[in-house]
N, C-alpha and C positions, 0 to 999 in steps of 0.2 A: 778520481780517485777509482781506486782498483779494489778488489778484494772482498772478503765478507768477515765481519766482527761477529763473534761469538754473543748471540744475543744475552746471555745470561750476564755478561759483562758489561753491555752496554750501557744499561741505565745508571747502574753504579760508577760505571766511568766517567760518564757525562757529567753526574753530580760532583764528584770527587775533581774533577778538573777544572770546573768554573772557577774555584777561588785558589787553584794551584798558581804559584811562582816557577816552579821548575819540576819538569817532569824527565825522567831518566826513563828511556825506552829501550830496553836490553833484548835484541833479538826482534829489529825492525824490519827485518825480513823484506823482501821485494817491493812491496808495496808501501811499506809505511803506515799502514793503516791508523793504528793508535797514534802516531804522530801527528797526522795529517788531522784526524777527527780532533784532537785535543785542540789544535790550532782554530778549529770550526766553534769551539763553546768557548774559547777564552783566546781572544786575540793578541794578549800581553804575554802569554805564557812562553817561556824559553824550554824547548825539548832538546833533549840532547839524545839523539838518536844512535845506538850503538848495535853496528852489523858487521860482523867478522867477515863472512864469507865476499869475497871480492865482486860475484856475479850479483849477488844479491845487494849488496851495496852500490853499485852502477844502477839498478832499479829504483833504488830507494832514492839516490840523487835525483834521477829522470822525473819522479813521482812528486818531490819536493820543488823542484823547478818549476814544473808544468802546472802545479798548483799555486804557484808563486807565494810560496812561505818560507823561503830562505832565511828571512831575518828572524824568524822564529825557531827553525830547526836546525841544530848544529849536528850535521852528519858526521859520524867516526867511524871508517873502517880498522877497527880494533876488536880485541876479544876482553871479555872481563874474567878475572880469575881468583885465586887465592894468593896468587904470586906472579911477579912481574917476570916477564920472558917473552919468548918466541913461541910460534906453533906453526905448522905448514897446514894451509886449508888453501884447496883447490890449486896445488903448486906455488902459493904463495906464501913467504914468509909474513906472518900476521903477528902485531905485537900484541902483548897480553898485559894488561895494568889491573891492580885492584881498584875495586870501585872507591874505596877511600882515598886513593893516590889520585884519582882521577878527578873527585871533588876538589881535591888540595889543588892542582895542577890549573882548573879551571877556575878557582876562586869563587865556588859557588857559595852563597851565603845561608842558603836553603835547601832542601830537597823533598818536596812535597809529596810525589808520587814516585814509584818504580814499578814498572811492567817486566816481567820475567817473562819469557815463552824462548827457551834456549835449549830445548832438546836433550836435556839430561845434565847440563852444566851449573843448574841454579844453586847446589849445595855449594860447590867451589866458589860462586858470586857472591852468595850471603857470607861465606867464611871471609872474603874480601872485602866486605860492606858493614862489618860490624860496628866499627866508629862512626860511620854516617849513619846507620840505622840509630844506635843509641843517641847521638845528639840530634837528628831531626825528626825521628821518629815517623816517616814517612807512610802513606798508605801503599801496602803492598800488592799488586795483583798478580799471580803466581800460577803459570800454567804447569803442573808437576807430572814427570815423566817416570821416575825411579825410585828407589829407596831412599838414595843420597838425597835427592831432593825433600822426600818425605820427612828425612831427619832434619833437614834446613829449617822446615814448618815446625817441626817439635822445637828447634833451638829459638824460633821467633817468638814463641808460644812463650818458653821461658823467660823472655826477654820484656814479658807481659802483653804480647800482642794478642786479641781475639782473632780466632781464626773463623771464617764463614766460608764452607765447602759450598762450592756452585756445583750443578750437574757436569759430570764428565770429571776432566782432569782441574778445573779450575779451583782457585782459593783467592778469596780477597781477605787480606790481613789488614787488621786496624787496631794500632794503641789506642787504650783508652783516653790519652790526653788530647784524641783528635776527633773524640766524640762530640757533637753538638748538642748541645742538652737545650738549647733556646728554643 
């Protein structure tokens, strides 16, 4: 496994992933670190790893293959947004879809975790994920880069999410229905 994980996320992520059935990793990047890490802590998890960059996607596929977790990680070379369509990335025509539509297409019966590290596109992704978020109330790990993403954090707060600011630009968002009081 390659890459570095932000230490402030690792402990929270490890605990959250242990009981998760479905994890959507948006912005998996070249190493797919969080996707790979999740399979280390939970061998039964399904990871949907979304990476729109064709170059980064090839590295993601390579890392999933050499780590022998192809049965756990579904790699998708698409982008998520607030509307379906197409976008040019690295001179390639990349398909865009709402997260809500992706969940329906994949027939997911739950979404327990979402990780967003999308270099400023998080606001649009959250806008295209409202139904999924309202229905499943996933724990969200969110690296925030701009005002649009900060507005998305406020929107999630209005949806009942508790916001836990981490060092740097990291946020962990947890809906009260997911708190374990036992």
